[in-house]
N, CA and C of each residue as an Amber inpcrd file, in Angstrom:
protein
   498
 -32.8300000 100.7060000  28.2210000 -33.3460000 102.0060000  27.7180000
 -32.0490000 103.4910000  27.5830000 -31.7200000 103.3750000  28.9010000
 -30.4430000 104.2680000  28.6230000 -29.5210000 104.6920000  27.8120000
 -29.2690000 103.3980000  28.0360000 -27.9410000 102.9690000  26.9900000
 -28.1840000 102.8640000  25.3490000 -29.3900000 102.8790000  25.0600000
 -29.6020000 103.1740000  23.7120000 -29.8510000 104.6030000  23.3090000
 -30.6080000 105.2010000  24.7880000 -30.4460000 106.6910000  24.6280000
 -28.7750000 107.3250000  24.4470000 -27.9660000 106.5520000  24.8700000
 -26.3950000 107.2530000  25.3810000 -25.9580000 107.1240000  23.7100000
 -26.5340000 105.8450000  22.7830000 -25.5980000 105.5900000  22.1280000
 -26.4920000 106.2410000  20.9470000 -27.4460000 107.2070000  20.7620000
 -28.2890000 107.3460000  19.9700000 -27.7840000 109.1590000  20.0970000
 -27.4950000 109.5190000  21.1560000 -26.7460000 110.9400000  21.5790000
 -25.2990000 110.8940000  20.6990000 -24.3770000 109.8150000  21.1670000
 -22.7770000 109.7420000  20.4470000 -23.2180000 109.5970000  18.7690000
 -24.0690000 108.8600000  18.4220000 -24.0920000 108.7960000  16.9170000
 -24.3350000 110.1220000  16.0330000 -25.6320000 110.8660000  17.1080000
 -25.8090000 111.9150000  16.4640000 -24.8850000 113.1670000  16.3620000
 -24.2670000 113.4520000  17.9070000 -22.9600000 114.3380000  17.9560000
 -21.9890000 113.5480000  16.7920000 -21.3500000 112.7240000  16.3070000
 -20.1270000 112.5450000  15.6930000 -21.1940000 112.6870000  14.5610000
 -21.7790000 112.5190000  14.1620000 -22.1940000 112.8760000  12.6840000
 -22.3200000 114.2450000  12.5750000 -22.9480000 114.7600000  13.4700000
 -23.0230000 116.4610000  13.2770000 -21.7730000 116.9750000  13.0120000
 -20.5190000 116.4650000  13.8190000 -19.1910000 116.6950000  13.3160000
 -18.5800000 116.4990000  12.3980000 -19.1110000 115.2230000  11.9010000
 -18.2470000 114.9510000  10.3900000 -18.7180000 116.3470000   9.3000000
 -20.0910000 115.7810000   9.6340000 -20.9210000 116.9050000   8.3350000
 -20.6920000 118.4610000   8.9110000 -20.6180000 118.7420000  10.1160000
 -20.1180000 120.3810000   9.8540000 -18.6480000 120.3620000   9.2420000
 -17.8340000 119.1840000   9.6950000 -16.6120000 119.8800000   9.1170000
 -16.3910000 119.5290000   7.6730000 -17.0430000 118.5370000   7.5110000
 -17.3460000 118.6030000   5.4660000 -17.9950000 119.6570000   5.1650000
 -18.9590000 120.4290000   5.7320000 -19.4620000 121.3880000   5.3820000
 -18.0000000 122.6030000   5.7720000 -17.5850000 123.1420000   6.6240000
 -16.2190000 124.0960000   6.7040000 -15.2780000 123.6320000   5.8250000
 -15.0230000 122.6710000   5.4960000 -13.9610000 121.9880000   4.1250000
 -14.2420000 122.9200000   2.9400000 -15.9000000 122.1610000   2.4270000
 -16.0180000 122.4460000   1.4700000 -16.9650000 124.4520000   1.0630000
 -17.1440000 124.8040000   2.1280000 -17.1920000 126.0210000   2.5000000
 -15.8930000 127.0880000   1.8700000 -14.3830000 126.1700000   2.5240000
 -13.5540000 126.9800000   2.2210000 -13.2610000 127.1350000   0.5820000
 -13.6410000 125.4860000   0.1570000 -13.1530000 125.3430000  -0.9750000
 -14.2140000 126.3030000  -1.8140000 -15.4880000 126.7840000  -1.4650000
 -16.4840000 127.3040000  -2.4740000 -15.0010000 128.9910000  -2.4040000
 -14.9490000 129.5280000  -1.2140000 -14.7070000 130.7980000  -1.3160000
 -12.9110000 130.6610000  -2.4510000 -12.2760000 129.5370000  -2.5110000
 -11.0720000 129.4310000  -3.0980000 -11.2950000 129.5550000  -4.5380000
 -12.9580000 128.8940000  -4.7870000 -13.2330000 128.6700000  -6.3640000
 -13.5770000 129.8270000  -6.4600000 -13.6320000 130.9540000  -5.8390000
 -14.3120000 132.4680000  -6.3240000 -12.9580000 133.2180000  -5.9520000
 -11.7900000 133.0170000  -6.3210000 -10.3510000 133.6280000  -6.0460000
 -10.2140000 133.5250000  -8.0370000  -9.1180000 134.1810000  -8.4070000
  -8.6610000 134.3100000  -9.5300000  -7.8700000 133.2990000  -9.5550000
  -6.9290000 132.6270000  -8.8190000  -5.8170000 131.7350000  -9.5510000
  -6.7220000 130.6290000  -9.5410000  -7.7440000 130.1860000  -8.8830000
  -8.5560000 128.8950000  -9.1850000  -8.9110000 128.7590000 -10.3680000
  -9.0580000 129.8210000 -11.4680000  -9.3740000 129.9420000 -12.3750000
  -9.6740000 131.1040000 -13.1710000  -8.7240000 131.6230000 -14.7700000
  -8.8700000 132.8580000 -14.8650000 -10.5240000 133.4050000 -15.9370000
 -11.2740000 132.3370000 -16.0080000 -12.4780000 132.2650000 -16.6370000
 -13.5830000 132.7770000 -15.5050000 -14.5020000 133.7800000 -15.3530000
 -14.8740000 133.8450000 -13.8690000 -16.3240000 133.1080000 -14.0930000
 -16.4120000 132.5730000 -15.6430000 -17.5650000 131.4510000 -15.7650000
 -17.6800000 130.2360000 -14.7220000 -16.7100000 129.9670000 -15.5680000
 -16.0520000 128.4150000 -14.5160000 -15.4010000 128.9320000 -12.7010000
 -15.1900000 129.2540000 -12.5920000 -15.1330000 129.7370000 -11.3000000
 -16.5470000 130.1050000 -10.7890000 -17.5580000 130.5140000 -11.1670000
 -18.8240000 130.9850000 -10.4980000 -19.7020000 129.3260000 -10.5100000
 -19.3010000 128.7150000 -11.7970000 -20.0170000 127.1440000 -11.7410000
 -19.4470000 126.5950000 -10.5810000 -18.2200000 126.3380000 -10.1280000
 -17.7360000 125.8230000  -9.3820000 -17.5760000 125.9540000  -8.0380000
 -17.8320000 127.3080000  -7.9020000 -18.1880000 127.9680000  -6.3420000
 -19.5140000 127.4030000  -6.1500000 -20.3480000 127.2350000  -7.3830000
 -21.8430000 127.5690000  -6.5910000 -22.2060000 125.5160000  -6.3200000
 -21.5660000 124.6990000  -6.9580000 -21.3050000 123.6710000  -6.9610000
 -21.0530000 122.8460000  -5.5230000 -19.5220000 123.9160000  -5.2790000
 -19.3330000 123.5960000  -3.8980000 -20.0150000 124.2050000  -2.8410000
 -20.7830000 125.4150000  -3.1340000 -21.4750000 126.0610000  -2.2780000
 -23.2820000 125.1090000  -1.7680000 -23.0220000 124.1980000  -3.0550000
 -24.4720000 123.3470000  -2.5670000 -24.0260000 122.9470000  -2.1190000
 -22.7650000 121.8280000  -1.9920000 -22.3040000 120.8890000  -1.1790000
 -22.5180000 121.2510000   0.2710000 -21.8420000 122.0170000  -0.0040000
 -21.8720000 123.1110000   1.5580000 -23.2360000 122.4920000   2.2480000
 -24.2560000 123.0070000   1.4530000 -25.3910000 123.8890000   2.3000000
 -25.9970000 121.9780000   2.6150000 -25.5600000 121.0290000   1.8380000
 -26.3510000 119.7600000   2.3410000 -25.3950000 119.2060000   3.1960000
 -24.4340000 119.5270000   3.4980000 -23.4230000 118.8170000   4.3740000
 -23.9940000 119.8970000   6.1020000 -24.4300000 120.8880000   5.8370000
 -24.3160000 121.9260000   7.0220000 -25.9460000 121.4560000   7.1880000
 -27.1700000 121.1840000   6.5650000 -28.1280000 120.5310000   6.9820000
 -28.1990000 119.5360000   7.3630000 -27.1830000 118.6430000   7.1640000
 -27.3130000 117.3210000   8.1180000 -26.3740000 117.7460000   9.2830000
 -25.8520000 117.9930000   9.2770000 -24.4770000 118.3160000  10.7020000
 -26.2460000 119.3980000  11.7040000 -26.6060000 120.0930000  11.2340000
 -27.7030000 121.0260000  11.9710000 -28.7700000 120.1960000  12.6340000
 -29.5910000 119.2260000  11.3720000 -30.3610000 118.3970000  12.1840000
 -29.7610000 116.8220000  12.7890000 -28.2270000 116.8960000  13.0090000
 -27.9250000 115.5900000  13.6270000 -27.7060000 116.4780000  15.2690000
 -27.0850000 117.8830000  15.5770000 -27.0720000 118.4490000  16.4460000
 -28.3890000 118.8060000  17.3400000 -29.7840000 118.9770000  16.4860000
 -30.9850000 118.7890000  17.1460000 -31.4160000 117.9080000  17.5330000
 -31.0280000 116.6490000  16.8840000 -31.6450000 115.4400000  17.3870000
 -30.5900000 115.1330000  18.7220000 -29.7000000 115.4660000  18.6620000
 -28.4770000 115.5320000  20.0710000 -28.8390000 115.9800000  21.2690000
 -29.6340000 117.3250000  20.8760000 -29.7020000 117.9000000  21.7830000
 -31.6990000 117.5140000  22.4730000 -32.2400000 116.6570000  21.2830000
 -33.8770000 116.1400000  21.8970000 -33.0310000 115.1810000  22.9310000
 -32.1270000 114.3760000  22.2370000 -32.1240000 113.2300000  22.8080000
 -31.4070000 113.6940000  24.2640000 -30.6380000 114.4860000  24.6200000
 -29.7480000 114.8050000  25.5180000 -31.1440000 115.3800000  26.8530000
 -31.5680000 116.0470000  26.3790000 -32.4240000 116.6400000  27.5260000
 -33.1870000 115.5230000  27.9160000 -33.7830000 114.6870000  27.1820000
 -34.4940000 113.7840000  27.4970000 -33.6840000 112.7330000  28.4180000
 -32.1940000 112.0720000  28.3380000 -31.8410000 111.6000000  29.2380000
 -31.6430000 112.6050000  30.3700000 -31.4590000 113.4720000  30.2260000
 -30.8300000 114.2460000  31.2910000 -32.3470000 114.1030000  32.5250000
 -33.4440000 114.3610000  31.8480000 -34.7220000 114.1720000  32.6470000
 -34.8400000 112.4360000  33.2730000 -34.4670000 112.0400000  32.2380000
 -34.6980000 110.5540000  32.9300000 -33.4650000 109.9180000  34.2110000
 -32.4830000 111.1680000  33.9810000 -31.3690000 110.9690000  35.2250000
 -31.1120000 111.3770000  36.1150000 -32.2060000 112.9290000  35.9250000
 -32.5750000 113.4530000  36.8150000 -33.7210000 112.8860000  38.2000000
 -34.1250000 111.9230000  37.3370000 -35.7220000 111.3000000  38.5210000
 -34.6100000 109.6330000  38.8300000 -33.6220000 109.2400000  38.3270000
 -32.9970000 108.3950000  39.3840000 -31.9780000 108.7190000  40.3570000
 -32.3000000 107.8490000  41.2960000 -31.3620000 108.0620000  42.7510000
 -30.2470000 106.8850000  42.7840000 -28.9750000 108.1190000  42.4840000
 -28.0200000 107.6620000  42.5630000 -26.7890000 108.2800000  43.6410000
 -25.4530000 107.8580000  43.6830000 -24.6090000 108.9930000  44.2220000
 -24.0090000 110.3460000  43.8340000 -23.5380000 109.5290000  42.3000000
 -23.2000000 110.0800000  41.2070000 -23.2240000 111.3760000  41.0080000
 -24.5740000 111.2110000  41.1200000 -26.2020000 111.6130000  40.2880000
 -25.5740000 113.4600000  39.8970000 -25.1810000 114.6030000  40.9150000
 -24.6010000 115.4430000  40.4520000 -23.9520000 116.0250000  39.7600000
 -22.9350000 115.0050000  39.7130000 -21.7850000 115.4430000  38.7390000
 -21.7980000 114.9890000  37.3360000 -22.3390000 113.4790000  37.3530000
 -23.3140000 113.4310000  35.5400000 -24.1430000 114.2380000  35.3420000
 -24.9860000 114.8040000  36.0820000 -26.2900000 115.4770000  35.6450000
 -25.6820000 117.1070000  35.4150000 -24.4800000 117.5080000  35.4680000
 -23.5850000 118.4040000  35.4390000 -23.4290000 118.6110000  34.2650000
 -22.4310000 117.2270000  33.5300000 -22.0030000 117.0170000  32.5980000
 -23.0240000 116.9610000  31.6180000 -24.0880000 116.2730000  31.4250000
 -25.1160000 115.9030000  30.7680000 -25.8990000 116.9950000  30.3540000
 -25.9660000 118.0770000  31.2250000 -26.3590000 119.4320000  31.2780000
 -25.7850000 120.1560000  30.4620000 -24.3870000 120.1280000  30.6170000
 -23.3660000 121.1110000  29.8100000 -23.3900000 120.6090000  28.3890000
 -23.9290000 119.1580000  28.3310000 -23.6850000 118.4420000  26.6610000
 -24.2120000 119.3360000  26.0240000 -25.5750000 119.1340000  26.7590000
 -26.5480000 119.2100000  25.6990000 -27.0270000 120.7160000  25.6140000
 -26.2640000 121.8960000  26.1630000 -26.2460000 123.1160000  26.3410000
 -25.3240000 123.3250000  25.0960000 -24.3740000 122.7550000  25.0130000
 -23.1890000 122.7400000  24.1750000 -24.0450000 122.0480000  22.3500000
 -24.8550000 121.6880000  22.8650000 -25.4230000 120.6560000  21.1380000
 -26.0990000 121.6790000  21.0260000 -26.8580000 122.2850000  21.8770000
 -28.0960000 123.6520000  21.5230000 -27.3180000 124.6540000  20.6140000
 -26.0320000 125.0350000  21.3940000 -25.5070000 126.2670000  20.8390000
 -24.7900000 125.5660000  19.4180000 -24.4570000 124.6190000  19.5950000
 -24.0260000 124.0000000  18.3280000 -24.9850000 124.2190000  16.7300000
 -26.4220000 123.6000000  17.5660000 -27.3550000 124.0270000  16.8240000
 -27.8740000 125.3850000  16.3550000 -27.7200000 126.1580000  16.9770000
 -28.0200000 127.7030000  17.0310000 -26.8640000 128.4710000  15.8270000
 -25.7820000 128.2510000  16.1650000 -24.3480000 128.5730000  15.2270000
 -24.4620000 127.7160000  13.8570000 -25.1940000 126.5380000  14.0470000
 -25.3480000 126.1290000  12.8460000 -26.2240000 126.3240000  11.4790000
 -27.1230000 126.7610000  12.2170000 -28.2460000 127.3570000  11.4560000
 -28.1260000 128.9710000  11.0200000 -27.7450000 129.6190000  11.9650000
 -27.0350000 130.7000000  11.6320000 -26.0270000 130.5750000  10.0230000
 -25.1900000 129.9690000  10.1120000 -24.3500000 129.4040000   9.3270000
 -24.7080000 128.9320000   7.9530000 -25.9810000 128.0700000   8.1910000
 -26.7990000 127.7950000   6.9650000 -27.1950000 128.9830000   6.3710000
 -28.0630000 129.5910000   6.9240000 -28.6280000 131.0460000   6.4050000
 -27.8220000 131.5510000   5.4740000 -26.5840000 131.7720000   6.2230000
 -25.2070000 132.5240000   5.3030000 -24.8790000 131.3230000   3.9560000
 -24.8130000 130.5880000   4.1580000 -24.4330000 129.6520000   3.7170000
 -26.1150000 129.7020000   1.9890000 -27.2910000 129.7080000   2.4510000
 -27.9890000 129.6730000   1.3010000 -27.8490000 131.1670000   0.4840000
 -27.8150000 131.8560000   1.4030000 -27.6040000 133.2060000   0.7720000
 -26.1570000 133.7590000  -0.2660000 -25.2280000 132.8620000   0.0840000
 -24.3760000 133.0080000  -0.7050000 -24.2270000 131.6670000  -2.1800000
 -25.3370000 130.7960000  -1.9300000 -25.8020000 130.0340000  -2.6940000
 -26.7010000 130.9840000  -3.5600000 -28.0410000 131.5950000  -2.9500000
 -28.3590000 132.2760000  -4.0120000 -27.8410000 133.7640000  -4.6870000
 -26.8460000 134.6530000  -4.1070000 -26.3320000 135.3530000  -4.9590000
 -24.9110000 135.0150000  -6.4760000 -25.2490000 133.4010000  -6.5100000
 -24.3640000 132.9700000  -7.4150000 -25.0930000 132.0770000  -8.6460000
 -26.6070000 132.5100000  -8.3070000 -27.6640000 132.2560000  -9.5220000
 -27.2690000 133.4170000 -10.3830000 -27.5280000 133.1490000 -11.8470000
 -26.9640000 133.9510000 -12.7880000 -27.8730000 135.3830000 -12.9990000
 -29.0140000 135.1430000 -12.6230000 -30.2590000 136.2780000 -12.4070000
 -29.6970000 137.1400000 -11.2990000 -28.8090000 136.7200000 -10.3140000
 -28.7640000 137.5700000  -9.4070000 -26.9940000 137.0700000  -8.6870000
 -26.3970000 137.3270000  -9.5340000 -24.7450000 137.0120000  -9.5850000
 -24.1300000 138.0450000  -9.0130000 -23.6760000 137.6940000  -7.5760000
 -22.8710000 138.6620000  -7.0680000 -21.4540000 138.1680000  -6.4030000
 -20.3220000 138.2600000  -6.9800000 -19.2460000 137.0740000  -6.2940000
 -18.8470000 137.6540000  -4.8380000 -18.6100000 139.3890000  -4.9510000
 -18.5870000 139.8080000  -3.5110000 -19.2900000 139.0330000  -2.3050000
 -20.7360000 139.4010000  -2.4240000 -21.5490000 139.4670000  -1.3800000
 -21.3630000 137.6990000  -1.3180000 -21.1830000 136.3620000  -2.3090000
 -21.0630000 135.3170000  -2.1500000 -20.1190000 135.1170000  -1.3160000
 -19.1770000 135.7830000  -2.1360000 -17.7420000 135.4410000  -0.8300000
 -17.6150000 135.8190000   0.6460000 -18.4530000 136.5680000   0.7510000
 -18.4630000 137.3110000   2.4060000 -19.6780000 136.3330000   2.8440000
 -20.4090000 135.9350000   2.4510000 -21.3020000 135.3620000   3.0640000
 -20.9240000 133.7110000   2.7980000 -20.0640000 133.4060000   2.1520000
 -19.7540000 131.7050000   2.1320000 -18.5130000 132.2600000   3.5590000
 -17.9230000 133.2340000   3.7270000 -16.5110000 133.3350000   4.5440000
 -17.4140000 133.4120000   6.2830000 -18.3610000 134.2660000   6.0610000
 -19.2510000 134.2210000   7.5250000 -19.8670000 132.7670000   8.0610000
 -20.4340000 132.0250000   6.8500000 -21.2220000 130.9650000   6.8090000
 -19.8200000 129.6720000   7.7710000 -18.7570000 129.8880000   6.7900000
 -17.4630000 128.7060000   7.3930000 -17.3950000 129.3560000   8.9630000
 -17.4620000 130.7490000   9.1440000 -16.8670000 131.1050000  10.5310000
 -18.1170000 130.0330000  11.5890000 -19.3630000 130.2930000  11.1680000
 -20.2590000 130.3530000  11.7630000 -20.5160000 128.5970000  12.2440000
 -20.5510000 128.4350000  10.8280000 -19.4880000 125.8310000  11.1050000
 -18.7180000 125.7180000  11.6750000 -17.5140000 126.7170000  11.9530000
 -16.7250000 126.0470000  12.6440000 -16.8350000 126.2200000  14.3270000
 -17.6070000 127.2570000  14.4710000 -17.7660000 127.3020000  16.1480000
 -18.8870000 126.4550000  16.3200000 -19.6160000 126.1280000  15.6140000
 -20.4350000 125.1110000  16.1500000 -19.8930000 123.5150000  15.7930000
 -19.4230000 123.1440000  15.1350000 -18.5930000 122.1220000  15.2290000
 -17.8590000 122.2180000  16.2770000 -17.3430000 123.4530000  16.6030000
 -16.4410000 123.1440000  18.1290000 -17.0120000 122.5080000  18.8760000
 -18.8860000 123.4730000  19.2110000 -19.4930000 122.9140000  20.1110000
 -20.0550000 121.8260000  20.2680000 -19.9040000 121.1080000  19.3660000
 -20.5160000 119.4210000  19.0390000 -19.1990000 119.0790000  19.7760000
 -17.9430000 119.5340000  19.1570000 -16.3990000 118.9000000  20.0750000
 -16.4420000 118.6890000  21.6470000 -17.0360000 120.0890000  22.1620000
 -16.8300000 120.2300000  23.3990000 -18.2220000 119.5720000  24.0960000
 -19.3460000 119.2820000  23.3320000 -20.7170000 118.8350000  23.6080000
 -19.8500000 117.0440000  23.9940000 -19.3000000 116.4220000  22.8970000
 -19.2520000 115.4690000  22.9300000 -17.7120000 114.9420000  24.1340000
 -17.1280000 116.3160000  24.6760000 -16.4650000 115.6300000  25.9790000
 -16.9990000 115.9380000  26.8410000 -18.0390000 116.8110000  27.7310000
 -18.8370000 116.3310000  28.5110000 -19.5790000 115.3260000  28.7300000
 -19.8520000 114.7710000  27.2660000 -20.8430000 113.6320000  27.2950000
 -19.8120000 112.7510000  27.6550000 -18.5150000 112.4590000  27.0960000
 -18.1840000 111.5370000  27.7100000 -17.8130000 111.5750000  29.0610000
 -17.0520000 112.4210000  29.5610000 -17.0720000 112.8900000  30.7840000
 -18.0450000 112.3890000  31.7960000 -19.6170000 112.4930000  31.6560000
 -20.7890000 112.2200000  32.4700000 -20.5810000 110.5460000  32.1170000
 -20.4540000 110.1970000  30.7980000 -20.3680000 108.1840000  30.9040000
 -19.4020000 107.4250000  31.8020000 -18.2360000 108.0990000  31.8650000
 -17.1670000 107.9980000  32.4220000 -17.3430000 107.6090000  34.1130000
 -18.2170000 108.5730000  34.4940000 -18.8970000 109.2890000  35.8350000
 -19.8450000 108.2390000  36.6510000 -20.5610000 107.4660000  35.1260000
 -21.7320000 106.1990000  35.6380000 -20.9830000 105.2510000  35.9270000
């Protein structure tokens, strides 16, 4: 049962990292699509940035969901490990605790990045078109998503260290 739980956490962290990285990449492309060197026609720029921002939001939703699952399963694993009687327990518990803390912060930063991504998306609708606000919201979203992605990387490192100790 514990092995299956560990595999679920690893899979959730890997998916969160991959989708977070894709969200950052598409977010950067969305910002670049709003620049004049992308296209001289503002309608083309807005349409392409709109499509890239929609893709960014989809990747962010998947990344945040995966981080939430990794956190949930991490807490579950921590509670089960805490109840076991082993010699290496304090070091393993410390690694697992840091791992799910990082997953929690990844989730929080991912949510904030997702909110800014949605703000960017809304400001690209024709009824409330504002390239300046969309540009800043997308850059802010990319920054938060990058931090979220980094937290997932750190969480995977701690979790891997905890697995090696067992």
